[in-house]
GUZASE-969200 format. One line per 3 residues: number of its first residue (from 1); their letters; for each residue x negated, z negated, y negated of N, C-alpha, C, CB. Coordinates in pm, whole numbers. Glycine has a CB too. Layout:
# residues N
NUM	A	X:Z:Y:X:Z:Y:X:Z:Y:X:Z:Y ~ ...
***
This chain:
# residues 285
1	MST	1435:-1619:-297:1299:-1568:-318:1306:-1418:-346:1207:-1597:-194 ~ 1236:-1372:-450:1241:-1232:-488:1164:-1145:-389:1185:-1214:-629 ~ 1202:-1019:-383:1134:-922:-298:1041:-837:-383:1236:-832:-224
4	NAV	920:-814:-332:823:-729:-399:808:-598:-323:688:-800:-412 ~ 776:-493:-396:741:-364:-336:591:-344:-351:821:-246:-402 ~ 530:-284:-249:387:-250:-254:372:-101:-229:305:-334:-150
7	LLM	307:-32:-322:279:110:-308:130:130:-287:328:189:-431 ~ 95:193:-176:-43:232:-147:-48:384:-152:-92:176:-8 ~ -136:440:-232:-136:585:-247:-275:642:-273:-43:625:-360
10	HCP	-293:769:-240:-411:843:-283:-371:987:-308:-525:834:-177 ~ -445:1053:-395:-417:1192:-431:-541:1250:-497:-293:1201:-527 ~ -543:1383:-519:-655:1440:-595:-666:1374:-732:-638:1593:-611
13	DQP	-787:1342:-772:-806:1275:-901:-769:1368:-1015:-953:1226:-917 ~ -689:1317:-1108:-643:1396:-1223:-595:1300:-1331:-529:1495:-1182 ~ -593:1342:-1456:-552:1252:-1564:-405:1210:-1551:-576:1319:-1700
16	GII	-377:1085:-1589:-240:1041:-1606:-172:979:-1487:-162:1152:-1648 ~ -242:965:-1374:-177:912:-1254:-129:768:-1275:-273:918:-1135 ~ -216:683:-1329:-177:544:-1351:-56:538:-1445:-294:462:-1410
19	AVV	-57:621:-1546:52:619:-1645:186:656:-1582:20:715:-1759 ~ 188:759:-1498:317:802:-1442:371:700:-1342:303:939:-1376 ~ 280:639:-1265:325:540:-1167:378:415:-1237:211:502:-1071
22	TDF	303:364:-1334:349:244:-1403:474:272:-1486:237:189:-1493 ~ 486:393:-1540:606:429:-1615:728:431:-1523:589:566:-1684 ~ 711:482:-1402:820:483:-1302:870:341:-1277:772:547:-1170
25	INV	776:247:-1267:814:108:-1241:878:46:-1365:691:26:-1198 ~ 816:66:-1480:864:0:-1603:1002:48:-1647:766:23:-1715 ~ 1024:180:-1648:1151:231:-1699:1268:195:-1608:1144:383:-1715
28	NGG	1236:159:-1482:1341:119:-1389:1353:-32:-1373:1315:182:-1254 ~ 1288:-106:-1465:1307:-250:-1469:1219:-332:-1378:1444:-280:-1438 ~ 1114:-272:-1325:1023:-346:-1237:920:-423:-1317:953:-251:-1141
31	NIL	875:-535:-1261:771:-617:-1324:644:-607:-1240:817:-766:-1338 ~ 540:-542:-1293:417:-521:-1217:341:-654:-1201:327:-416:-1286 ~ 310:-687:-1077:241:-812:-1045:92:-789:-1016:307:-879:-925
34	YLD	58:-671:-970:-80:-643:-928:-101:-493:-937:-108:-695:-782 ~ -218:-454:-987:-255:-313:-987:-406:-301:-975:-204:-241:-1116 ~ -450:-221:-881:-593:-196:-865:-609:-50:-826:-658:-292:-757
37	QHV	-717:10:-873:-739:152:-846:-887:181:-827:-681:239:-959 ~ -914:294:-764:-1052:334:-737:-1058:486:-735:-1105:274:-602 ~ -1166:541:-788:-1188:685:-783:-1313:714:-702:-1200:745:-926
40	DRE	-1299:793:-597:-1414:842:-521:-1463:968:-593:-1376:872:-369 ~ -1573:953:-667:-1619:1062:-752:-1682:1177:-673:-1718:1009:-853 ~ -1726:1148:-552:-1782:1256:-470:-1671:1340:-408:-1872:1199:-361
43	EHV	-1566:1274:-363:-1454:1345:-301:-1348:1386:-403:-1390:1257:-194 ~ -1357:1329:-526:-1258:1355:-631:-1117:1313:-587:-1259:1504:-670 ~ -1110:1191:-533:-984:1137:-484:-955:1005:-556:-988:1116:-330
46	FFM	-831:989:-597:-784:869:-667:-706:782:-569:-696:906:-791 ~ -738:651:-568:-671:555:-480:-608:445:-566:-770:494:-376 ~ -491:397:-525:-430:288:-602:-339:203:-514:-350:345:-720
49	RVE	-337:74:-546:-240:-20:-489:-169:-87:-606:-309:-126:-394 ~ -35:-82:-605:42:-147:-710:156:-224:-645:95:-43:-814 ~ 178:-345:-692:285:-432:-640:373:-476:-756:225:-558:-566
52	WDL	505:-469:-733:596:-510:-840:718:-583:-786:641:-388:-920 ~ 775:-664:-875:893:-745:-845:1018:-658:-855:903:-868:-942 ~ 1103:-665:-753:1224:-582:-749:1349:-652:-802:1248:-537:-608
55	THF	1334:-774:-856:1451:-852:-897:1545:-774:-988:1407:-978:-967 ~ 1490:-704:-1088:1573:-630:-1183:1552:-479:-1172:1543:-676:-1325 ~ 1498:-435:-1059:1469:-293:-1042:1600:-217:-1022:1373:-268:-923
58	SIP	1617:-108:-1096:1747:-38:-1099:1769:55:-980:1758:41:-1225 ~ 1662:95:-909:1677:185:-795:1695:101:-668:1554:281:-782 ~ 1796:127:-589:1814:52:-463:1689:64:-375:1938:104:-386
61	KEK	1657:-43:-307:1534:-49:-228:1521:67:-131:1527:-180:-152 ~ 1632:102:-66:1628:206:36:1611:346:-22:1754:200:119 ~ 1621:360:-155:1609:492:-217:1480:509:-297:1727:518:-307
64	IED	1401:402:-309:1280:409:-392:1184:516:-343:1209:274:-394 ~ 1161:521:-214:1065:617:-159:1106:761:-191:1052:599:-9 ~ 1234:793:-171:1281:928:-200:1269:963:-348:1426:944:-154
67	YFN	1308:869:-434:1299:891:-578:1154:917:-619:1356:771:-656 ~ 1064:830:-573:924:841:-613:863:972:-562:843:720:-560 ~ 894:1007:-439:838:1130:-382:889:1253:-457:874:1142:-233
70	TLY	1019:1253:-491:1076:1366:-563:1018:1381:-703:1228:1351:-570 ~ 1004:1267:-772:958:1271:-912:808:1293:-925:996:1143:-981 ~ 729:1229:-836:584:1229:-855:503:1266:-732:542:1094:-902
73	GQK	548:1222:-614:469:1244:-493:437:1390:-469:542:1189:-374 ~ 538:1474:-475:517:1618:-451:441:1683:-565:652:1688:-431 ~ 472:1642:-688:410:1703:-805:259:1680:-808:472:1648:-933
76	YNM	216:1559:-771:74:1524:-779:4:1526:-643:59:1388:-842 ~ 72:1581:-542:15:1591:-407:-32:1455:-355:-103:1690:-408 ~ 56:1357:-367:24:1220:-327:53:1197:-178:104:1120:-410
79	SFN	-35:1122:-115:-6:1061:15:18:914:-12:-124:1084:120 ~ 135:863:27:164:723:-7:248:656:100:235:715:-140 ~ 240:523:99:325:439:183:384:329:97:245:378:304
82	LYF	509:297:123:580:195:47:621:83:142:704:255:-25 ~ 591:-41:102:622:-158:184:699:-260:100:492:-221:241 ~ 768:-349:171:846:-453:103:812:-589:162:997:-425:116
85	SDT	802:-689:73:757:-823:114:855:-892:206:733:-909:-8 ~ 982:-851:207:1079:-916:294:1085:-853:433:1215:-912:230 ~ 999:-755:458:988:-696:591:860:-749:655:987:-539:585
88	MPR	875:-840:750:759:-904:810:705:-820:926:795:-1046:860 ~ 577:-778:920:521:-698:1029:510:-779:1158:383:-645:990 ~ 519:-709:1270:512:-772:1402:382:-729:1470:637:-733:1490
91	MAI	306:-828:1512:169:-807:1560:156:-850:1705:68:-884:1473 ~ 90:-768:1786:55:-804:1923:-95:-828:1932:100:-694:2023 ~ -134:-927:2009:-276:-957:2029:-314:-921:2172:-307:-1108:1999
94	FVS	-422:-843:2185:-476:-808:2317:-603:-891:2340:-506:-654:2328 ~ -611:-959:2455:-725:-1044:2486:-771:-1020:2629:-689:-1193:2466 ~ -890:-1071:2660:-941:-1070:2797:-964:-1214:2842:-1072:-985:2809
97	KMS	-1088:-1262:2828:-1117:-1400:2870:-1168:-1489:2758:-1218:-1399:2981 ~ -1227:-1429:2654:-1282:-1509:2545:-1171:-1550:2448:-1392:-1431:2470 ~ -1172:-1677:2409:-1058:-1733:2336:-1084:-1762:2188:-1015:-1859:2401
100	HCL	-1209:-1749:2140:-1240:-1798:2006:-1160:-1725:1897:-1388:-1784:1979 ~ -1151:-1594:1906:-1074:-1520:1804:-925:-1547:1817:-1101:-1369:1816 ~ -877:-1558:1939:-734:-1585:1962:-694:-1718:1901:-703:-1584:2111
103	YDM	-770:-1823:1929:-737:-1955:1875:-738:-1955:1723:-836:-2061:1927 ~ -835:-1887:1664:-845:-1885:1518:-723:-1818:1456:-973:-1812:1474 ~ -682:-1705:1511:-566:-1635:1456:-438:-1715:1475:-551:-1498:1520
106	LAR	-422:-1775:1591:-300:-1852:1617:-293:-1977:1529:-292:-1891:1765 ~ -409:-2034:1498:-410:-2150:1407:-364:-2108:1268:-552:-2212:1400 ~ -412:-1995:1219:-370:-1946:1088:-222:-1908:1088:-455:-1824:1046
109	YTA	-179:-1850:1198:-38:-1810:1212:55:-1931:1208:-18:-1732:1343 ~ 24:-2032:1288:111:-2149:1293:102:-2233:1166:75:-2235:1414 ~ -7:-2222:1093:-20:-2293:965:56:-2222:853:-168:-2307:927
112	GEW	111:-2104:882:188:-2031:782:104:-1956:682:276:-2125:709 ~ -23:-1928:716:-111:-1856:623:-75:-1708:614:-256:-1871:666 ~ -15:-1653:719:11:-1510:725:160:-1481:730:-58:-1448:846
115	NVE	202:-1379:655:341:-1332:659:354:-1231:773:383:-1269:522 ~ 356:-1282:896:356:-1196:1014:427:-1268:1128:210:-1158:1055 ~ 476:-1189:1223:531:-1244:1346:439:-1204:1461:676:-1195:1371
118	IPL	411:-1299:1551:330:-1270:1670:414:-1305:1793:193:-1351:1668 ~ 492:-1209:1841:579:-1239:1955:515:-1215:2091:702:-1159:1945 ~ 394:-1156:2092:341:-1105:2218:189:-1111:2225:386:-963:2238
121	IVS	139:-1156:2341:-4:-1147:2374:-15:-1070:2505:-70:-1291:2386 ~ -103:-972:2507:-125:-887:2624:-268:-909:2673:-100:-737:2592 ~ -285:-915:2804:-420:-936:2858:-438:-861:2989:-447:-1085:2879
124	NHP	-564:-836:3022:-596:-782:3154:-641:-891:3250:-704:-675:3141 ~ -629:-1017:3206:-664:-1132:3291:-564:-1246:3266:-810:-1180:3262 ~ -548:-1336:3361:-455:-1448:3343:-515:-1567:3268:-406:-1494:3476
127	DLA	-643:-1564:3235:-716:-1682:3189:-656:-1750:3067:-855:-1644:3159 ~ -601:-1675:2972:-555:-1734:2846:-403:-1753:2840:-598:-1647:2731 ~ -339:-1748:2956:-193:-1767:2960:-153:-1904:2908:-141:-1749:3103
130	TVA	-235:-2006:2935:-202:-2142:2889:-207:-2152:2737:-298:-2244:2951 ~ -292:-2071:2673:-298:-2070:2527:-168:-2015:2471:-419:-1986:2476 ~ -122:-1904:2526:5:-1845:2482:120:-1942:2503:32:-1713:2557
133	ERF	119:-2009:2615:226:-2105:2645:225:-2219:2543:210:-2162:2787 ~ 106:-2264:2505:93:-2374:2409:152:-2335:2273:-54:-2414:2393 ~ 139:-2208:2238:191:-2162:2109:329:-2095:2122:93:-2065:2046
136	NID	386:-2101:2241:520:-2049:2267:530:-1899:2237:623:-2125:2184 ~ 430:-1825:2286:425:-1680:2269:426:-1614:2406:299:-1636:2186 ~ 503:-1508:2423:510:-1438:2552:374:-1379:2587:617:-1326:2547
139	YHI	338:-1391:2716:207:-1346:2765:229:-1252:2883:117:-1469:2807 ~ 177:-1131:2872:194:-1032:2978:58:-985:3027:280:-913:2929 ~ 44:-976:3158:-84:-941:3220:-76:-799:3277:-122:-1042:3331
142	FPI	-175:-717:3241:-186:-581:3293:-329:-561:3344:-150:-475:3182 ~ -356:-594:3470:-490:-567:3524:-517:-416:3519:-504:-621:3671 ~ -634:-380:3468:-664:-237:3448:-795:-200:3517:-672:-203:3297
145	NKE	-790:-88:3590:-911:-28:3646:-900:124:3630:-930:-69:3798 ~ -1000:195:3677:-1003:341:3658:-883:409:3724:-1133:399:3714 ~ -841:354:3835:-733:417:3910:-595:399:3846:-731:363:4050
148	NKV	-573:284:3781:-438:257:3730:-428:257:3577:-392:124:3781 ~ -534:298:3508:-538:285:3363:-423:360:3293:-671:338:3311 ~ -397:482:3334:-291:562:3271:-156:493:3290:-287:706:3329
151	EQE	-129:451:3412:-2:386:3444:13:253:3368:8:361:3594 ~ -92:173:3363:-85:43:3298:-70:56:3146:-209:-39:3332 ~ -142:151:3087:-127:170:2942:14:220:2908:-232:270:2890
154	AAE	71:302:2993:209:347:2970:304:228:2974:251:453:3075 ~ 280:135:3066:363:15:3076:344:-74:2953:330:-64:3204 ~ 221:-82:2904:193:-160:2782:267:-100:2662:41:-165:2754
157	LTL	264:31:2650:332:97:2538:483:73:2543:303:248:2538 ~ 539:74:2662:681:45:2678:712:-97:2632:725:64:2824 ~ 623:-190:2670:641:-330:2629:629:-345:2478:537:-420:2699
160	LEK	533:-279:2417:514:-287:2272:637:-233:2198:388:-209:2231 ~ 693:-127:2251:815:-71:2191:931:-169:2203:852:63:2256 ~ 941:-234:2318:1047:-333:2340:1039:-446:2239:1039:-388:2482
163	YNI	917:-487:2206:896:-598:2112:889:-551:1966:769:-673:2149 ~ 908:-421:1944:904:-366:1807:773:-399:1736:1022:-417:1725 ~ 662:-378:1803:531:-412:1750:486:-308:1647:428:-423:1863
166	DFI	441:-358:1531:394:-270:1424:245:-241:1432:426:-332:1289 ~ 167:-342:1472:22:-321:1484:-36:-414:1588:-48:-342:1349 ~ -158:-380:1632:-224:-450:1744:-359:-500:1700:-238:-357:1867
169	VLA	-397:-619:1747:-530:-673:1722:-600:-693:1856:-523:-807:1642 ~ -715:-631:1871:-796:-649:1991:-891:-767:1967:-876:-518:2027 ~ -854:-883:2018:-929:-1007:1996:-1027:-1028:2111:-833:-1129:1982
172	RYM	-1133:-952:2108:-1232:-946:2217:-1166:-902:2347:-1299:-1083:2235 ~ -1089:-795:2336:-1025:-732:2451:-1127:-637:2511:-893:-657:2411 ~ -1173:-667:2631:-1288:-597:2688:-1245:-476:2771:-1369:-692:2774
175	QVV	-1168:-389:2705:-1127:-263:2766:-1136:-153:2660:-982:-273:2825 ~ -1177:-35:2702:-1174:81:2613:-1033:137:2614:-1279:190:2656 ~ -973:147:2495:-836:196:2484:-838:349:2481:-767:138:2356
178	SAD	-747:410:2554:-747:557:2567:-702:625:2439:-658:600:2683 ~ -734:754:2429:-694:833:2312:-542:841:2302:-754:974:2320 ~ -475:852:2415:-329:859:2413:-269:730:2356:-274:884:2553
181	FIG	-323:617:2397:-274:488:2347:-298:477:2196:-345:370:2421 ~ -417:513:2152:-451:507:2010:-358:595:1929:-598:549:1986 ~ -321:710:1985:-233:802:1916:-97:746:1882:-217:924:1997
184	HYP	-53:643:1955:75:578:1926:64:479:1811:126:507:2051 ~ -58:436:1778:-79:337:1671:-198:377:1583:-102:196:1731 ~ -190:492:1517:-303:537:1433:-326:442:1316:-279:680:1381
187	NRI	-450:399:1299:-487:303:1195:-402:176:1200:-475:368:1057 ~ -358:141:1320:-281:19:1338:-330:-62:1458:-133:52:1356 ~ -455:-34:1501:-521:-114:1604:-651:-164:1543:-546:-31:1736
190	INI	-666:-296:1533:-783:-357:1470:-872:-418:1578:-740:-466:1367 ~ -1001:-390:1569:-1097:-439:1668:-1204:-525:1601:-1162:-322:1745 ~ -1271:-607:1680:-1383:-688:1632:-1498:-677:1730:-1340:-838:1613
193	HHS	-1618:-666:1677:-1735:-670:1765:-1857:-715:1685:-1761:-531:1829 ~ -1963:-746:1757:-2088:-783:1692:-2143:-664:1617:-2191:-836:1795 ~ -2229:-689:1520:-2281:-582:1435:-2417:-531:1481:-2290:-628:1293
196	FLP	-2447:-547:1608:-2572:-493:1659:-2560:-345:1696:-2617:-572:1780 ~ -2437:-295:1707:-2417:-156:1745:-2479:-62:1642:-2267:-126:1762 ~ -2538:51:1682:-2549:100:1819:-2665:39:1899:-2564:248:1817
199	AFV	-2742:-51:1838:-2847:-118:1914:-2787:-231:1997:-2957:-174:1820 ~ -2855:-271:2099:-2819:-386:2183:-2679:-372:2241:-2829:-515:2103 ~ -2652:-258:2300:-2523:-239:2367:-2526:-309:2502:-2491:-88:2384
202	GAK	-2411:-322:2563:-2404:-382:2695:-2339:-519:2693:-2540:-393:2754 ~ -2346:-586:2808:-2272:-710:2828:-2335:-830:2757:-2262:-740:2976 ~ -2465:-825:2729:-2533:-940:2670:-2610:-901:2543:-2630:-1004:2772
205	PYH	-2539:-862:2438:-2609:-816:2317:-2690:-926:2250:-2509:-761:2218 ~ -2640:-1051:2253:-2712:-1159:2187:-2843:-1191:2261:-2623:-1284:2179 ~ -2842:-1178:2393:-2965:-1199:2469:-3068:-1091:2433:-2937:-1198:2621
208	AAF	-3021:-966:2425:-3111:-856:2391:-3165:-872:2250:-3040:-721:2406 ~ -3079:-914:2157:-3122:-935:2018:-3223:-1048:2009:-3002:-965:1928 ~ -3203:-1152:2087:-3296:-1264:2090:-3434:-1218:2137:-3243:-1376:2182
211	ERG	-3436:-1134:2239:-3562:-1085:2291:-3638:-1002:2188:-3538:-1001:2416 ~ -3564:-935:2098:-3628:-854:1995:-3662:-934:1870:-3538:-739:1957 ~ -3616:-1058:1863:-3647:-1142:1748:-3576:-1100:1621:-3794:-1143:1724
214	VKL	-3450:-1062:1630:-3376:-1021:1511:-3364:-1136:1411:-3236:-970:1549 ~ -3349:-1104:1285:-3341:-1205:1178:-3201:-1213:1116:-3442:-1174:1071 ~ -3115:-1117:1151:-2978:-1118:1102:-2883:-1090:1218:-2958:-1015:988
217	IGA	-2772:-1161:1222:-2665:-1123:1313:-2537:-1109:1231:-2648:-1229:1429 ~ -2440:-1038:1284:-2319:-1016:1207:-2201:-979:1293:-2341:-910:1106 ~ -2092:-943:1227:-1971:-899:1295:-1904:-791:1211:-1874:-1018:1320
220	TSH	-1834:-701:1278:-1765:-590:1213:-1624:-579:1268:-1842:-458:1234 ~ -1528:-564:1177:-1390:-536:1217:-1352:-399:1164:-1293:-646:1165 ~ -1287:-321:1248:-1255:-183:1210:-1127:-139:1279:-1372:-88:1246
223	YVT	-1071:-29:1230:-960:34:1299:-1014:113:1418:-880:127:1204 ~ -937:115:1525:-980:183:1647:-944:331:1638:-915:119:1772 ~ -1044:414:1668:-1024:558:1678:-1078:604:1813:-1094:633:1560
226	TDL	-1067:734:1837:-1116:787:1964:-1268:787:1971:-1065:928:1986 ~ -1335:771:1856:-1481:754:1855:-1510:605:1877:-1546:806:1720 ~ -1566:571:1990:-1581:432:2032:-1660:350:1929:-1651:425:2168
229	DAG	-1599:241:1881:-1659:149:1786:-1710:218:1660:-1773:74:1852 ~ -1644:326:1621:-1689:402:1504:-1574:432:1409:-1755:532:1547 ~ -1465:354:1417:-1351:375:1330:-1375:321:1191:-1228:313:1388
232	PII	-1281:344:1098:-1295:298:960:-1315:147:952:-1173:338:877 ~ -1421:105:884:-1457:-37:877:-1371:-109:773:-1607:-55:844 ~ -1320:-226:813:-1236:-307:724:-1316:-422:665:-1113:-360:799
235	EQD	-1385:-497:752:-1459:-616:709:-1589:-630:786:-1372:-742:727 ~ -1690:-686:719:-1818:-718:783:-1876:-843:719:-1917:-599:771 ~ -1959:-914:796:-2033:-1026:740:-2156:-1052:826:-1944:-1153:732
238	ITR	-2252:-1125:768:-2377:-1153:838:-2418:-1298:815:-2489:-1057:790 ~ -2510:-1344:899:-2576:-1472:874:-2720:-1460:922:-2502:-1590:947 ~ -2810:-1532:857:-2951:-1527:892:-2981:-1620:1009:-3039:-1563:771
241	ISH	-3076:-1578:1091:-3125:-1663:1199:-3278:-1661:1195:-3070:-1616:1339 ~ -3339:-1745:1277:-3486:-1750:1279:-3535:-1772:1421:-3539:-1862:1185 ~ -3667:-1783:1433:-3728:-1806:1563:-3686:-1940:1623:-3879:-1801:1551
244	KDT	-3631:-2027:1540:-3587:-2159:1590:-3455:-2151:1666:-3573:-2257:1474 ~ -3380:-2043:1645:-3249:-2031:1711:-3264:-1986:1855:-3160:-1931:1635 ~ -3188:-2050:1943:-3183:-2012:2084:-3075:-1906:2105:-3157:-2137:2175
247	VSN	-3069:-1851:2225:-2962:-1757:2257:-2826:-1823:2237:-2976:-1705:2402 ~ -2816:-1948:2276:-2691:-2022:2260:-2652:-2032:2113:-2704:-2163:2321 ~ -2752:-2056:2026:-2725:-2060:1882:-2673:-1926:1832:-2851:-2099:1804
250	LVH	-2735:-1818:1878:-2694:-1685:1837:-2550:-1657:1877:-2787:-1580:1897 ~ -2516:-1692:2000:-2379:-1669:2048:-2280:-1749:1966:-2367:-1705:2197 ~ -2313:-1877:1940:-2222:-1963:1864:-2203:-1912:1721:-2277:-2107:1862
253	KGQ	-2314:-1877:1655:-2303:-1827:1518:-2232:-1692:1515:-2443:-1815:1455 ~ -2259:-1610:1615:-2195:-1479:1621:-2044:-1490:1640:-2255:-1397:1732 ~ -2003:-1581:1727:-1859:-1598:1750:-1789:-1655:1628:-1836:-1689:1870
256	DLE	-1856:-1743:1554:-1799:-1793:1428:-1776:-1678:1330:-1892:-1899:1365 ~ -1873:-1587:1320:-1858:-1472:1232:-1745:-1381:1279:-1989:-1393:1224 ~ -1737:-1361:1410:-1631:-1275:1464:-1493:-1328:1425:-1642:-1266:1617
259	KIV	-1473:-1458:1436:-1344:-1519:1400:-1312:-1494:1253:-1346:-1671:1428 ~ -1409:-1520:1167:-1387:-1508:1022:-1361:-1363:983:-1508:-1561:945 ~ -1444:-1272:1032:-1433:-1132:994:-1302:-1072:1046:-1553:-1052:1049
262	LSR	-1265:-1103:1169:-1140:-1050:1224:-1020:-1102:1146:-1127:-1086:1373 ~ -1020:-1230:1115:-907:-1287:1041:-896:-1228:901:-922:-1439:1031 ~ -1008:-1203:836:-1004:-1137:704:-943:-998:715:-1146:-1128:644
265	AVE	-983:-925:819:-932:-789:837:-781:-791:864:-1005:-720:952 ~ -738:-881:950:-596:-891:983:-515:-928:858:-573:-995:1095 ~ -567:-1023:781:-497:-1066:660:-481:-950:562:-572:-1181:592
268	KHI	-586:-870:544:-578:-757:451:-478:-652:502:-717:-694:432 ~ -473:-634:634:-376:-539:689:-234:-589:666:-402:-517:839 ~ -210:-716:690:-78:-775:671:-34:-764:526:-77:-922:715
271	ERK	-128:-786:434:-96:-784:291:-96:-642:233:-195:-870:216 ~ -112:-542:316:-110:-402:274:-215:-375:167:29:-365:223 ~ -339:-411:197:-447:-394:101:-552:-294:148:-513:-527:73
274	ILV	-517:-214:249:-615:-120:305:-561:22:300:-650:-159:449 ~ -640:112:244:-610:255:247:-717:324:330:-604:315:103 ~ -675:407:424:-770:482:506:-771:626:459:-733:474:657
277	YKN	-892:676:434:-910:815:395:-1025:873:476:-937:828:241 ~ -994:973:556:-1090:1027:651:-1138:913:741:-1211:1096:578 ~ -1268:886:748:-1312:778:835:-1365:659:755:-1421:827:931
280	KTV	-1311:644:632:-1351:533:546:-1228:456:503:-1430:583:423 ~ -1252:336:452:-1142:257:398:-1168:223:253:-1122:128:480 ~ -1060:212:178:-1062:148:46:-989:16:65:-995:238:-68
283	VFN	-1060:-95:50:-1002:-228:72:-988:-297:-62:-1089:-313:169 ~ -864:-317:-104:-837:-380:-232:-844:-533:-219:-700:-336:-285 ~ -892:-599:-322:-903:-744:-321:-771:-810:-358:-1014:-790:-416
***
């Protein structure tokens, strides 16, 4: 099976960027499989994702990044990341007690839908240990409170390093992650929550929304930053409801959306289709 390279980049918008990047690939024997670009006209920033086949590429894989940076990255003030399809990312899932998002991701994982490894599930409760056991994934419990939070997060980070984890998914993990923890995985922690924020905060958002008679419910997946539930948004979706829906209906429909939206976000991250710029994302299709 051939190996593909994926280049994700952004730089100040200027003429000729697409030409120089595609020329770099073509003259070195690469076959372009995908190219998409976007210009933020207010910020004057150019974004691009390009993927190419390395079968006949003349530059050794381990030297592509240096060559590209020397020839073009520095000249055009590019920020870029280079990935390879034969390097499978390693993902850890953090959970508490709710299982709907966890089951959905593990079903996609075991069905072979994602090019990812999931060697580890971390929780602050023992409730979902049987799920991890069923899927033959290691499960580690770190009960967290105000007194032990620093110590427990340090232990979690040690465990993540041991498992060589590349990114983390908070699958309804009901803990606020500290700034220090986030700093170890910038733009590599994905969260999911209902889309009522900043309205209807608290433990029972669907009950509060029901009392107000809302007509739309939704879900949002985003990268975690130190601004609580305000990181760069990756995916969102909504569904309509009416006066006929009960609180139970709202919860059920909301959890279905959470599963779908989180899985879409995780898939795009795995496929290297997300560029983060400031507090926004460019998500390529």
